[in-house]
N, C-alpha and C positions, 0 to 999 in steps of 0.2 A: 377374478380373485387371484391375488399374487401368492408368491411363496411364503412360507412361514418357517420360523426357527423352532425346532423341537427341543432346543436348549443345549446344555453342555452334557456330553457323554464322558464316561471314563472308559478308555479302551486299553486292553491288556497288551503289554509288550514283554519281550524277554527282560527279566530283571525288574519289572515294575509296570507302571501304567502311566497314561497321560490323558489330559483333558482334550476334548475335541468339540468344535461347533458342528451341529448337524442341522442342515437346512433341507426342508422337504418341498417338493413341488405341489401345486394345487391338487393334482390327482392323488397325492399321497405316496406314489411309488414311481420308479423310473430307473433309467440307467444310472450307475454310480460314477461320481467324479471325485477324485482325491484333489483337494485344494491345499496347496502348500504355501503358507504365509510368507511374508517378507521378513526382513531382519527386525522389524519393530513389533512383531508378535501378534497374538490374537487380541483383538480389540474391536470396537464398534465398526470401524471401516472394513475389517475383514468379514464381519458378519453381513454387512450391507452387500459386499461383493458376492459372498456365497449365496445369499438370498436371491440376488439378481440371476445368477446361474440356475438356481433351483426353479425360479420362475419360468425358465424355458422348458421345464419338464424333467429336471435331473435331481438326483439325491446327492447332496454335497456334504462331504466330510472334511473338516479342516482341523487337523491336530495341532497341538502345541509341540512343535518340534524341539523346543528348548526345555523339555520336561526335566532333563538332568540338572538344569540350573534353578528350577523352581516352578511353582504353579503360575497360572495366568495372573492371578492377583498379586503374587509376590514379585513378578517381573514387570508389572505395569508401571508406566511412568507416573510420577506424582500428578494428582488432579490439576488440570489446567496447564500442564507442561507437555511439550512435545518430547518424544524419546530422543535421546542423544546417541549419535553413532559411537562415541567413545564408550558408552555403557554397554552397547550390544555387540561391539566388534569381537570381544573375547568369546562370546557364545557362538558367533558365526564361525570363528576360526576352529572351534572344536568339532564342527560338523564335517569331518572328512568322510571319504567314501566308506572306509572301514567302520567309522563311528556310527553311520546312519544305516548300514546295510540291514541289520536285523530289525531296526525300527521300521524301515520301508516295508519289509515283509509283514510286520504287524499292522501297519496302516492299511495295506492292500487286503490283508485277511479280514480286518475289522470292517472295511467297506463292503467286501463281498458278503460278509455274514449278516449285514443289516437286512431285516425282513422286507424292507421297502425296496431293496435292490434285487433285480432278477438275475438270471444267469447269463445275460448277454455281456458284451465287451464293456470295459471300464475306460474312463478318461483320467488324465492327470494334468493339472495346471499349476504352475508355480510362478511366484513373483519375486524379483530380486534374487536373493540366495535360494529361495524356495524353488526357483526354476531348475537349479542343479539337482535338487532332490527329486523333482518330477522326472527329469531326464534319467536319473539313475533308476527310478522305479520302472520306467518303460524298458530299460535294458535288463533289469532283473526279472521282470514279469511280462515277457513278450506275449505269452499266451492269454494274458488278461487285458493288457492295456493297448487299446487300438487308437487312441488319440492322446497327444502330449503337446502342451503349449508352455512356453516360457517367455515372460515379459520382463524387459529391462534386467536381464540376468547376466552378471559378470562371471568370469572364471570358468566358462564352459570349455575352454581350450587352454590347457596348461602343459608344462613339461612333466608334470607328475605322472607316475605310473597309473594312478587311479583318477586321472582327469575325466570329467563327465563324458566328454566326447568319445572316449575310448570304449565306452559301454554301448555305443550306438550300433556296433556291428551285430549284436544279438537282438536288437529291437525289431518290431514289426509295425509299430504305430505309424500313423501319419503325424508329422511334426509341424508346429508353428513356432517360429522364433521371431519375435518382434523386439529388436534391440533398441536401446537408447542411443541417441545421437551424441557423438563425441564422448563416449563412455570409456574412460581409461581402463576399466576392468574388462572391456570387450572391444578391442581395437579393430580397425578395418582388416588387419591381417588375420586376426583371430576369427572374425566373421567369415572371411574367405576360407580359412582352414576348416571351420565348421561345415561350410557348404560342401567342401571337397569330401569330407568324411561322410556326410549324408549321401552324397552321390555315389561314393564308393560302396556304401552299404546297400545301395539300391532302394533307398527310402523315399517316399513321397514327402516333400517338405517345402515349407515357405520359410525363407531365411532372409529377413529384411531389416534395415535400419529405419526407424520412424523419424522423419525429418523434424528437427526442432524440439524433440521430446527428450527431456533429461532423464537420467537414471532415477527411477521411482515415479515415472509419469502417471501411473494408474492410481496413486495414493492421494486421495483428496485431503488427507490430514497432514500432509507434508508440503514443504515449499516447492517440491518438484512437480506438483499436480499440474496436469495438462488435460483439460476436459476433452478437447477435440481428439487428442491422441488416445485417451482412454476409450472414448466411444468407438473410434475406429478399431481399436484392439479387441473390444468385446464383440463387435460385429464379426470380426474374423474368427474369434473363439466360438461364437455360436454356430457359425457355418461349419467349422471343423467338427464340433460335437455332433451336430445334426447329421452330417453325412457319414460319420464313422460309427456312431453308437446306436443309430436307429435302424 
């Protein structure tokens, strides 16, 4: 028996609430995993991926991180059309470290409060810009998050004071970074700098570029879809979660 979706939840945040997909494992309970969506939002593809992770025995919570811009329905691309970067780029730009800090606290608290989640360690996984939020979550909640993965995530290393990589010093999780190939938002120099930061913090980490995989390679509803890269990435993710959360 596979995982199943328990539907959309409403989770409380400072100043409001947001919708979130909840996917439960066949056993009905298990370690919790925060799933942070890509720039194109909550949609069937995100539910498919959340359910796949849940099928491994995890309780997966995937919030609408664009809640300040609208509901899932309001932000969805028109039927039959693919989301356009020019439509979502302003939303992504507003998700600075300061803007998402209290939301991250709310996401982690909501995941921990689910009756299906025990008191063991949590995981966080993010895709595209969601990887930055997952990394920030690991830095803000080192006592909770023992595993963190980011796939085809750009902007992890910047000159800004709140660059995601600067929060790694306080993290305790094991990290998995699987970068896109030839990604201008995560250059070889930035990948190298990220690796140096991880090493300096004494963190166990995998920090690799996936050959031939474009930015967005895990998303089957976009032109960047790369099935082989996706399958490899999810094998690595499952190994990470199994060895850190169980």
